N, CA, C and O of each residue as an XYZ file, in Angstrom:
392
protein
N      -2.314     19.384    -13.295
C      -3.456     18.720    -12.693
C      -3.100     18.294    -11.269
O      -2.001     17.809    -11.001
N      -4.036     18.486    -10.388
C      -3.798     18.111     -8.998
C      -4.408     16.743     -8.696
O      -5.331     16.288     -9.372
N      -3.861     16.101     -7.658
C      -4.425     14.834     -7.202
C      -5.670     15.124     -6.374
O      -5.726     16.131     -5.668
N      -6.659     14.259     -6.456
C      -7.863     14.437     -5.641
C      -7.573     14.251     -4.160
O      -6.629     13.554     -3.785
N      -8.390     14.878     -3.322
C      -8.285     14.667     -1.878
C      -8.446     13.183     -1.603
O      -9.334     12.532     -2.155
N      -7.589     12.654     -0.753
C      -7.637     11.254     -0.402
C      -6.747     10.372     -1.260
O      -6.601      9.186     -0.965
N      -6.146     10.915     -2.315
C      -5.340     10.113     -3.238
C      -3.836     10.339     -3.095
O      -3.073      9.943     -3.975
N      -3.400     10.962     -2.009
C      -1.974     11.277     -1.829
C      -1.095     10.030     -1.881
O       0.035     10.099     -2.365
N      -1.587      8.896     -1.395
C      -0.799      7.658     -1.366
C      -0.930      6.840     -2.647
O      -0.284      5.800     -2.778
N      -1.742      7.284     -3.583
C      -2.047      6.484     -4.768
C      -1.556      7.186     -6.035
O      -1.213      8.368     -6.014
N      -1.529      6.440     -7.129
C      -1.023      6.979     -8.380
C      -2.016      6.736     -9.508
O      -2.833      5.818     -9.437
N      -1.945      7.557    -10.542
C      -2.806      7.359    -11.710
C      -2.386      6.072    -12.413
O      -1.204      5.863    -12.688
N      -3.353      5.218    -12.701
C      -3.056      3.966    -13.390
C      -3.827      3.819    -14.690
O      -3.532      2.921    -15.480
N      -4.815      4.685    -14.933
C      -5.601      4.597    -16.157
C      -6.196      5.932    -16.541
O      -6.476      6.772    -15.686
N      -6.389      6.122    -17.846
C      -6.961      7.359    -18.389
C      -8.073      7.015    -19.369
O      -8.030      5.980    -20.034
N      -9.069      7.893    -19.451
C     -10.147      7.723    -20.427
C     -10.738      9.087    -20.742
O     -10.653     10.018    -19.940
N     -11.331      9.190    -21.906
C     -12.095     10.372    -22.285
C     -13.557      9.972    -22.323
O     -13.890      8.848    -22.699
N     -14.432     10.891    -21.932
C     -15.861     10.603    -21.945
C     -16.617     11.864    -22.337
O     -16.220     12.975    -21.985
N     -17.699     11.680    -23.062
C     -18.567     12.792    -23.436
C     -19.796     12.788    -22.544
O     -20.410     11.748    -22.309
N     -20.142     13.966    -22.055
C     -21.371     14.120    -21.284
C     -22.549     14.148    -22.252
O     -22.364     14.224    -23.467
N     -23.751     14.088    -21.707
C     -24.945     14.097    -22.567
C     -25.077     15.396    -23.346
O     -25.782     15.426    -24.355
N     -24.414     16.484    -22.908
C     -24.425     17.744    -23.654
C     -23.214     17.863    -24.590
O     -22.949     18.938    -25.126
N     -22.475     16.752    -24.787
C     -21.291     16.658    -25.649
C     -20.054     17.366    -25.107
O     -19.101     17.590    -25.853
N     -20.050     17.721    -23.827
C     -18.849     18.279    -23.203
C     -17.889     17.134    -22.911
O     -18.288     16.141    -22.303
N     -16.625     17.252    -23.334
C     -15.664     16.176    -23.062
C     -15.048     16.321    -21.662
O     -14.850     17.431    -21.167
N     -14.755     15.190    -21.047
C     -14.114     15.144    -19.736
C     -12.996     14.112    -19.766
O     -13.047     13.144    -20.525
N     -11.991     14.330    -18.933
C     -10.915     13.374    -18.742
C     -11.205     12.613    -17.447
O     -11.456     13.217    -16.404
N     -11.168     11.298    -17.527
C     -11.375     10.465    -16.355
C     -10.051      9.806    -16.011
O      -9.361      9.277    -16.882
N      -9.706      9.845    -14.734
C      -8.445      9.264    -14.273
C      -8.758      8.217    -13.211
O      -9.487      8.474    -12.252
N      -8.193      7.038    -13.406
C      -8.333      5.961    -12.437
C      -7.065      5.905    -11.596
O      -5.958      5.845    -12.131
N      -7.230      5.925    -10.284
C      -6.109      5.852     -9.353
C      -6.082      4.482     -8.695
O      -7.123      3.849     -8.520
N      -4.883      4.024     -8.330
C      -4.728      2.741     -7.663
C      -3.387      2.672     -6.968
O      -2.661      3.663     -6.880
N      -3.066      1.480     -6.472
C      -1.806      1.262     -5.765
C      -0.798      0.613     -6.700
O      -1.110     -0.347     -7.404
N       0.389      1.140     -6.697
C       1.494      0.554     -7.451
C       2.639      0.335     -6.502
O       2.803      1.150     -5.594
N       3.423     -0.667     -6.627
C       3.360     -1.713     -7.649
C       2.516     -2.904     -7.230
O       2.228     -3.765     -8.060
N       2.106     -2.982     -5.953
C       1.466     -4.202     -5.471
C       0.017     -4.361     -5.897
O      -0.460     -5.488     -6.024
N      -0.690     -3.271     -6.119
C      -2.102     -3.366     -6.479
C      -2.963     -3.688     -5.264
O      -2.453     -3.858     -4.157
N      -4.243     -3.768     -5.477
C      -5.187     -3.993     -4.389
C      -6.437     -4.634     -4.980
O      -6.846     -4.288     -6.088
N      -7.041     -5.558     -4.254
C      -8.225     -6.255     -4.770
C      -9.428     -5.337     -4.952
O     -10.236     -5.553     -5.855
N      -9.556     -4.327     -4.120
C     -10.747     -3.488     -4.175
C     -10.448     -2.014     -4.423
O     -11.373     -1.203     -4.480
N      -9.189     -1.656     -4.570
C      -8.804     -0.241     -4.653
C      -8.786      0.259     -6.093
O      -7.825      0.033     -6.828
N      -9.824      0.919     -6.471
C      -9.932      1.507     -7.805
C     -10.782      2.763     -7.675
O     -12.001      2.696     -7.521
N     -10.112      3.907     -7.739
C     -10.813      5.175     -7.585
C     -10.899      5.873     -8.931
O      -9.938      5.875     -9.700
N     -12.050      6.465     -9.213
C     -12.273      7.171    -10.474
C     -12.546      8.634    -10.187
O     -13.288      8.979     -9.267
N     -11.918      9.503    -11.009
C     -12.086     10.939    -10.828
C     -12.283     11.636    -12.163
O     -11.788     11.189    -13.198
N     -13.020     12.743    -12.117
C     -13.371     13.505    -13.308
C     -12.614     14.828    -13.307
O     -12.572     15.542    -12.306
N     -12.017     15.135    -14.461
C     -11.340     16.406    -14.696
C     -11.932     17.063    -15.938
O     -12.386     16.379    -16.855
N     -11.925     18.389    -15.962
C     -12.244     19.086    -17.203
C     -11.024     18.968    -18.119
O      -9.952     18.558    -17.671
N     -11.177     19.318    -19.379
C     -10.034     19.260    -20.289
C      -8.985     20.319    -19.968
O      -7.865     20.247    -20.475
N      -9.319     21.281    -19.153
C      -8.350     22.286    -18.692
C      -7.636     21.846    -17.413
O      -6.814     22.585    -16.873
N      -7.950     20.639    -16.930
C      -7.270     20.094    -15.763
C      -7.914     20.392    -14.427
O      -7.314     20.121    -13.387
N      -9.127     20.946    -14.424
C      -9.804     21.239    -13.163
C     -10.431     19.955    -12.609
O     -11.220     19.296    -13.287
N     -10.075     19.615    -11.385
C     -10.590     18.437    -10.714
C     -12.014     18.689    -10.240
O     -12.289     19.716     -9.621
N     -12.925     17.757    -10.528
C     -14.327     17.921    -10.153
C     -14.806     16.972     -9.056
O     -15.934     17.101     -8.580
N     -13.957     16.011     -8.646
C     -14.358     15.032     -7.626
C     -13.233     14.805     -6.611
O     -12.090     15.205     -6.832
N     -13.579     14.157     -5.499
C     -12.580     13.770     -4.509
C     -12.994     12.443     -3.884
O     -14.132     11.999     -4.038
N     -12.067     11.824     -3.187
C     -12.333     10.566     -2.481
C     -11.809     10.688     -1.057
O     -10.763     10.135     -0.720
N     -12.537     11.409     -0.235
C     -12.094     11.591      1.138
C     -13.238     11.228      2.066
O     -14.259     11.915      2.065
N     -13.107     10.191      2.846
C     -11.943      9.311      2.981
C     -11.833      8.393      1.768
O     -12.826      8.157      1.081
N     -10.645      7.877      1.500
C     -10.473      7.053      0.301
C     -11.173      5.696      0.372
O     -11.570      5.153     -0.659
N     -11.329      5.144      1.576
C     -11.930      3.817      1.716
C     -13.168      3.904      2.606
O     -13.144      4.506      3.680
N     -14.242      3.290      2.132
C     -15.491      3.231      2.887
C     -15.726      1.798      3.353
O     -15.207      0.850      2.764
N     -16.497      1.656      4.393
C     -16.854      0.333      4.918
C     -18.364      0.159      4.766
O     -19.147      1.029      5.150
N     -18.756     -0.981      4.198
C     -20.168     -1.332      4.050
C     -20.415     -2.575      4.899
O     -20.116     -3.691      4.474
N     -20.951     -2.384      6.081
C     -21.143     -3.484      7.015
C     -22.288     -4.422      6.631
O     -22.524     -5.417      7.315
N     -22.996     -4.115      5.550
C     -24.059     -5.011      5.088
C     -23.506     -6.122      4.196
O     -24.236     -7.050      3.849
N     -22.220     -6.040      3.817
C     -21.593     -7.026      2.941
C     -20.890     -8.108      3.754
O     -20.581     -7.901      4.928
N     -20.633     -9.284      3.124
C     -19.862    -10.328      3.812
C     -18.491     -9.804      4.220
O     -18.003     -8.831      3.645
N     -17.869    -10.438      5.205
C     -16.600     -9.979      5.785
C     -15.533     -9.610      4.766
O     -14.877     -8.580      4.921
N     -15.339    -10.414      3.734
C     -14.266    -10.143      2.778
C     -14.519     -8.902      1.921
O     -13.576     -8.362      1.342
N     -15.755     -8.442      1.825
C     -16.031     -7.331      0.920
C     -16.637     -6.115      1.623
O     -17.402     -5.366      1.014
N     -16.300     -5.914      2.902
C     -16.857     -4.766      3.616
C     -16.153     -3.470      3.255
O     -16.734     -2.399      3.430
N     -14.922     -3.527      2.755
C     -14.180     -2.326      2.382
C     -14.342     -2.070      0.893
O     -14.343     -3.001      0.087
N     -14.481     -0.788      0.535
C     -14.619     -0.430     -0.874
C     -14.069      0.963     -1.102
O     -14.040      1.783     -0.184
N     -13.630      1.238     -2.332
C     -13.114      2.572     -2.625
C     -14.248      3.595     -2.606
O     -15.382      3.286     -2.972
N     -13.932      4.796     -2.182
C     -14.923      5.867     -2.122
C     -15.016      6.542     -3.497
O     -14.247      7.450     -3.811
N     -15.956      6.085     -4.290
C     -16.233      6.677     -5.598
C     -17.576      7.406     -5.595
O     -18.186      7.589     -6.649
N     -18.034      7.819     -4.421
C     -19.351      8.443     -4.288
C     -19.512      9.675     -5.172
O     -20.509      9.807     -5.882
N     -18.526     10.582     -5.131
C     -18.635     11.799     -5.937
C     -18.544     11.486     -7.425
O     -19.255     12.090     -8.228
N     -17.671     10.541     -7.805
C     -17.586     10.153     -9.210
C     -18.922      9.588     -9.684
O     -19.421      9.976    -10.740
N     -19.499      8.680     -8.911
C     -20.764      8.062     -9.319
C     -21.872      9.094     -9.472
O     -22.632      9.045    -10.439
N     -21.972     10.023     -8.534
C     -23.016     11.051     -8.590
C     -22.807     11.987     -9.781
O     -23.755     12.289    -10.506
N     -21.571     12.445     -9.983
C     -21.306     13.371    -11.090
C     -21.446     12.661    -12.431
O     -21.976     13.235    -13.382
N     -20.986     11.442    -12.516
C     -21.107     10.674    -13.744
C     -22.570     10.514    -14.139
O     -22.922     10.655    -15.310
N     -23.409     10.223    -13.169
C     -24.852     10.093    -13.436
C     -25.447     11.431    -13.867
O     -26.217     11.496    -14.826
N     -25.086     12.493    -13.157
C     -25.610     13.825    -13.471
C     -25.218     14.274    -14.880
O     -26.037     14.826    -15.615
N     -23.950     14.030    -15.251
C     -23.457     14.453    -16.566
C     -23.859     13.493    -17.681
O     -23.795     13.844    -18.859
N     -24.267     12.298    -17.315
C     -24.617     11.305    -18.325
C     -23.395     10.654    -18.961
O     -23.419     10.291    -20.137
N     -22.325     10.507    -18.176
C     -21.117      9.861    -18.688
C     -21.344      8.355    -18.737
O     -21.808      7.761    -17.763
N     -21.024      7.753    -19.846
C     -21.107      6.306    -19.945
C     -19.822      5.716    -19.404
O     -18.805      6.406    -19.333
N     -19.852      4.454    -19.023
C     -18.642      3.794    -18.512
C     -17.611      3.738    -19.652
O     -17.782      2.993    -20.617
N     -16.559      4.522    -19.526
C     -15.579      4.611    -20.620
C     -14.601      3.445    -20.621
O     -14.499      2.693    -19.652
N     -13.890      3.316    -21.725
C     -12.842      2.325    -21.854
C     -11.530      2.980    -21.415
O     -11.054      3.909    -22.068
N     -10.946      2.507    -20.320
C      -9.706      3.078    -19.805
C      -8.503      2.493    -20.520
O      -8.484      1.314    -20.872
N      -7.502      3.332    -20.728
C      -6.193      2.896    -21.197
C      -5.316      2.873    -19.962
O      -5.200      3.882    -19.266
N      -4.700      1.742    -19.681
C      -3.932      1.600    -18.458
C      -2.467      1.943    -18.690
O      -1.871      1.557    -19.695
N      -1.906      2.671    -17.746
C      -0.518      3.130    -17.823
C       0.408      2.026    -17.348
O       0.076      1.274    -16.432
N       1.555      1.937    -17.968
C       2.515      0.895    -17.598
C       3.593      1.446    -16.703
O       4.490      0.710    -16.291
């Protein structure tokens, strides 16, 4: 399995399985910063069960200037959100890696 675009500096921290509305299973991988962590850095990506990556996060961080100063930066989960909605994936329960 390859890392998504934009995730070269980050590592997988959580895994989940999810079924699409057509009952196709997908592997979801949550990426983050280790060991220090980050208040807003949580990227989600979709893989097929054969390991084909279906999303990317490039650039990894987006800025939303409509938010208060402390929350203007956010992880780029745009492709995950769009594909998740299209496939009908429910918010899965992640198992976090130690």
